[in-house]
N, C-alpha and C positions, 0 to 999 in steps of 0.2 A: 409668569411675570414679564420675562424678555423673550418669550417664544416668538420665533421667526424674525428675530433681530440679528444683526452682525452677519459676519461671513466667517465660517459657515453659519447657517441658520441655527440659533440656539433653541433649546427645547427645555431648559431648565436653568438652575443657579449651579456654577461649577464651585467645588470645594474651597478653592482659594478665594472666591469672592463672597462665600457664604457669610462670614462674619462682617465683611465691609457692608454687604447689603443690609444685613440685620441691623447693623449700627447707623445707618444712613439716617440722618434727621430730617424731618419734613420741614414745612414753612415756618412753623413756630420755633424752630431751633431747639425743641425739646424732645418732642415725640420721634422715636425711632420707627422704622419699617416694622421692626419686631414688636414694638409696643402695640402698634395699630394692629397688627395680626392677633396678639394675644388678646386685646381687648375684644376683637372682633369674635374670635373663638369662644370667648367667655360669654359675651354678651348673647350671642346666638346658640349658646349651649351645645357647642359642637363637640365638646369633650375632648380632653387631652390624656385620658388614661392610657391609651396605647402608646402615646409618645413616651410617657414616663416608664412603662413597661419595657419598651425597647431601650430606653436609655440605661436601664439597669444592666442590660446585656453589653451595652457599648461600654459602660464603665469597667465591667469585668474584662472584656476584650482588649482594653487600652494597653494592657501590660503584656499581652501575647505578641511576640515578635516572631513572625514566621520565618525570617531569615535565620534567626538563631535556631528555632526548631528544626529548620532543614538540615542544619550542620549536625544536630543532636541525633536526628533520625538516621543520617548517613552513617555516623559513628556506631549507632546501634546495629545498624544493618552489617557494617564490617565487623563487629564483634560477633555477631551471629555466624558470619561466614568463617571467622577464625575458629569458632567452636566446631563447625562443620568440618573444617581442615584438620583439627586436631582429633576428632572422631575418626575421619579417614585414615590419618597416620596411624592411630592405635589399632584400628581394624586390620590394616596392612601389616603392622608389626605382629599383631596377634596370629595372623595367618603364616607369617614367616618364621616365627620363633618355634623352637623345638623344646624350650625350656617350660615346664609346666607352671613354675613360679611366675615367669614373665607373662605367660598367657593369663594366669590368674588375676594379676595386677592389671593388665590391660582391660579384661573382662570387667574387673569391679569399676574401673574408671569409666568404661563404656556404659555401663548399667547405671552409673550416676549421672552421666552426662546426657543420656538419651531422654529422659523425662524432662531435663532442664532445657535441653535443646527444643523439644516439643513445645513446652510452655513459652520460651522465648519467641519462637516462630509465630505462634498464635498470637502473641501480643504485639509483635511487630507487624502482622498483618492488620490487626485492628488499629494500630497507630498509623499505619499507611492509609487506611481508609478514612480515618479522622482527619489526617493531614491533607489528603486530597480534597476532602469536603471544605475544610479551612481554606484552602487555596482557591477553590472554586468560588466560596462566599466573598473572599477578598477581591477575586476578579470581577464579580458582580458589582460589589462596591465601587471599585475604580471605574468600571463602566458606567455605572449610574452617575457618578459625579464626573465623567468624562476625564479621568485622571490618566496619566502616563502608567504604563504597566510596571514601572519601576518604583512608583509611589508606595512607600511602606504602609502597612496596615496600621502602625504605631502612629504615623502622622495623620492618617484619615481619623482614626478614633481620637486623637488629640483635638483636632478641629471640632468634631462632633461633640466632644465634651465641653469645649469652650462654649460652643453654640447652646449646649443645654444649660449652662451656667447663666448665659445671657437670657434664655427663656425663663429661667427661674427668677432672675432679676426683674424681667418685664411682668412677670405674673405677679410678683410681690408688689411692684410699682402699681399695677392695676388695683389689686386689693387695697393699698393705702389710699388711692384716689376714691375708690369706692367708700372706704370708711370715712373719708373726709366729706364726701357728698352727703352720706347720711348724718354725720354730725351736725353739718350745716342745716340740713333740712329739720333735724330735731331743734336746733337753736332757733330757726325762724319760727317753728310752732311754738316754741316756748315764748317767744316774744309777742306772739298774736294775742 
């Protein structure tokens, strides 16, 4: 729409102007850019199924705060490191102790910690992979909308959800207009 305009040359709509552009009214003062696009999509049967499928993911993603998750991930990694340190202390204590009773209690503790540690380590590796994937997806979104690297995912998804609501409203408006045209045609036929 605004390709090759401005400085630097634009190639799409930035996130902060998405709502403004969608709600810009035409010459009649009623029809918005989005109303026109929805009407064109429906009239030409271009289908919007993929849009609605994607919006379900956006709605679910809105509540994900990568910044908070990053803090929790670091806390979990620190907790795992604490378990590793405790295991090392117990192992060293067991080697240094001459008492059979102390060795036995250290051995019991280590026998319980080892499977727990292994399970936690595997879960944290899985979490790290998922987190990396989420960060990469967020970076792609920021790049797609030419957003600053500090723009939160919550802000991006919030605008996208607002946009989806506008799409739903435009879709409903299109349906109402079509119903009105059909009623008018039926009324005119009845008068003939």
